[in-house]
C-alpha positions in Angstrom: 48.7 -4.1 -65.4 50.7 -2.9 -62.4 48.6 -4.3 -59.6 46.9 -7.3 -61.1 50.5 -8.4 -61.9 51.8 -7.6 -58.4 53.3 -11.1 -58.2 54.8 -10.8 -61.7 56.3 -7.5 -60.8 57.8 -8.6 -57.5 59.4 -11.8 -58.9 60.8 -10.0 -61.9 64.0 -9.1 -60.1 65.5 -6.3 -58.1 65.0 -2.7 -59.3 67.8 -0.6 -60.5 66.9 2.2 -58.2 69.2 5.1 -57.3 69.3 6.3 -53.7 67.3 9.5 -53.0 67.8 11.9 -50.2 64.9 12.2 -47.7 63.0 15.4 -47.7 60.5 16.9 -45.3 57.9 17.1 -48.0 56.2 13.9 -49.1 56.6 14.0 -52.9 55.4 11.1 -55.0 57.6 10.5 -58.0 58.9 7.6 -60.1 59.8 4.7 -57.8 59.7 6.9 -54.6 57.3 8.3 -52.0 59.0 10.9 -49.7 62.0 9.2 -48.2 61.0 5.7 -49.3 62.2 4.4 -52.7 62.6 1.3 -54.7 65.6 -0.8 -53.8 65.5 0.3 -50.1 65.4 -2.5 -47.6 62.5 -2.9 -45.1 65.0 -2.2 -42.3 66.0 1.1 -43.9 62.4 2.0 -44.5 61.6 1.6 -40.8 64.4 4.1 -40.0 63.2 6.5 -42.6 59.7 6.6 -41.2 60.0 7.1 -37.4 56.8 7.0 -35.4 55.3 4.4 -37.7 54.2 0.8 -37.3 55.0 -1.9 -39.9 52.8 -5.0 -40.0 53.4 -7.8 -42.4 50.3 -9.1 -44.1 49.2 -10.9 -47.3 47.2 -9.8 -50.3 43.5 -10.5 -50.1 42.2 -13.4 -52.1 44.6 -16.1 -51.2 47.5 -14.6 -53.1 51.1 -15.5 -52.1 52.1 -11.9 -52.2 53.1 -10.4 -48.9 53.6 -6.8 -48.0 54.1 -4.4 -45.0 51.2 -2.2 -44.0 52.6 1.0 -42.6 50.5 3.0 -40.1 51.0 6.2 -38.1 48.8 6.9 -35.1 46.7 3.9 -36.2 46.1 5.5 -39.7 47.2 3.6 -42.8 49.7 5.7 -44.8 51.2 3.2 -47.2 51.9 -0.4 -48.1 55.4 -1.6 -49.0 55.8 -4.5 -51.3 59.3 -6.1 -51.1 60.9 -8.6 -53.4 59.3 -12.0 -52.8 62.2 -14.1 -54.2 63.8 -15.3 -50.9 61.0 -14.8 -48.5 60.1 -11.6 -46.6 62.7 -10.3 -44.2 64.3 -7.1 -43.0 66.8 -7.1 -45.8 64.2 -7.6 -48.5 64.1 -4.7 -51.0 61.1 -2.6 -51.8 59.7 -2.9 -55.3 56.2 -1.4 -55.2 54.6 1.3 -53.0 50.9 1.9 -52.4 50.1 5.3 -50.9 47.1 6.3 -48.9 48.4 9.4 -47.1 46.8 12.6 -48.5 49.8 14.6 -47.4 51.8 12.9 -50.2 51.3 14.2 -53.7 52.9 14.1 -57.2 54.6 17.1 -58.7 51.3 17.9 -60.4 49.5 17.9 -57.0 47.6 14.6 -57.4 47.1 12.9 -54.0 45.0 10.3 -52.3 41.5 11.7 -51.5 41.5 14.0 -54.6 38.2 14.0 -56.6 38.6 12.5 -60.0 37.2 15.7 -61.6 40.3 17.5 -60.2 42.7 14.8 -61.4 41.4 15.4 -64.9 42.8 19.0 -64.5 46.2 17.5 -63.7 46.5 14.4 -66.0 44.1 15.2 -68.8 40.8 13.7 -69.7 39.7 10.3 -68.2 40.4 7.5 -70.7 38.4 4.9 -68.7 37.7 3.4 -65.3 38.2 -0.3 -65.2 37.4 -3.0 -62.6 40.0 -5.7 -62.3 37.8 -8.6 -61.1 40.4 -11.0 -59.8 41.5 -8.3 -57.3 38.2 -6.5 -56.8 40.0 -3.2 -57.6 39.0 -0.3 -59.7 41.5 1.9 -61.6 41.4 5.2 -63.4 43.4 5.9 -66.5 44.0 9.4 -67.8 45.5 10.8 -71.0 48.7 12.0 -69.3 49.1 9.5 -66.5 52.8 8.6 -66.0 53.7 5.0 -66.7 55.1 4.5 -63.2 51.8 5.4 -61.6 48.4 3.7 -61.1 45.4 5.4 -59.6 43.0 3.2 -57.6 39.5 4.5 -57.0 38.2 1.7 -54.9 36.7 -1.7 -55.6 34.1 -0.7 -58.3 31.9 1.9 -56.8 33.3 5.0 -58.4 32.3 4.3 -62.0 28.9 4.1 -63.6 28.9 0.8 -65.6 26.6 -0.8 -68.1 25.5 -4.4 -67.5 28.4 -6.9 -68.2 30.8 -4.1 -68.7 34.0 -3.6 -66.6 35.0 -0.3 -68.3 33.4 3.1 -68.4 34.1 6.7 -69.0 31.5 7.9 -66.6 31.9 8.3 -62.8 29.9 9.4 -59.8 30.4 12.9 -58.3 31.8 11.2 -55.2 34.5 9.4 -57.2 38.0 10.1 -55.8 41.5 8.7 -55.6 41.6 6.0 -52.9 45.3 5.2 -53.3 48.2 5.6 -55.6 50.5 2.7 -56.7 54.1 3.8 -57.4 56.9 1.8 -59.1 59.4 1.9 -61.9 58.0 2.6 -65.4 55.8 -0.1 -66.8 56.2 -0.5 -70.6 53.0 -2.6 -71.3 50.0 -2.0 -69.1 47.5 -4.8 -69.3 44.7 -2.3 -68.4 45.1 -0.8 -71.9 43.8 -4.0 -73.5 40.0 -3.6 -74.1 39.5 -7.4 -73.8 39.4 -6.8 -70.0 36.4 -4.5 -70.4 33.9 -7.4 -70.7 32.6 -9.6 -67.9 34.0 -13.1 -68.8 31.3 -15.5 -70.0 30.5 -18.3 -67.5 31.7 -21.7 -68.7 
């Protein structure tokens, strides 16, 4: 799973990203969001996003993963996760991007804030919603979802779940895309394993 394995992903090594030219339109694509792309340094990202504020923070839950929350006019637009190998600094290279800005969209038109029912028209039928307990995050999987993209729908309030179940194919009318996680392609997504659909038994 891309996000539950944030630490695994960030210590896996630098990405083999190719530079991309900045464009006026904020397009979400493999390993890139607008002018920001994997392999770019934090210093370069600051220059590519004028008028924004970068604040270093840590993952919730006592994780050792640090990232930069990026805001514009006090509004969160994205989080940038750099390599964790040698500590976080201006020369650290970006390996993972979380997008909140509804002005940013994939080529299909999927963007933060979009209702899940509309996402089905872009990426095919919903395969399942799944709650990742260790992070208190909820993700939506679709038939045609690219393997470089994860869709987060919140912390578990979008889906309609049976008792002791962490997966469902039903969701509330209000369910929408909270954020999009962007990286390089992930070959084996842990979210695909149905063993994570059951609430673990208490020992």
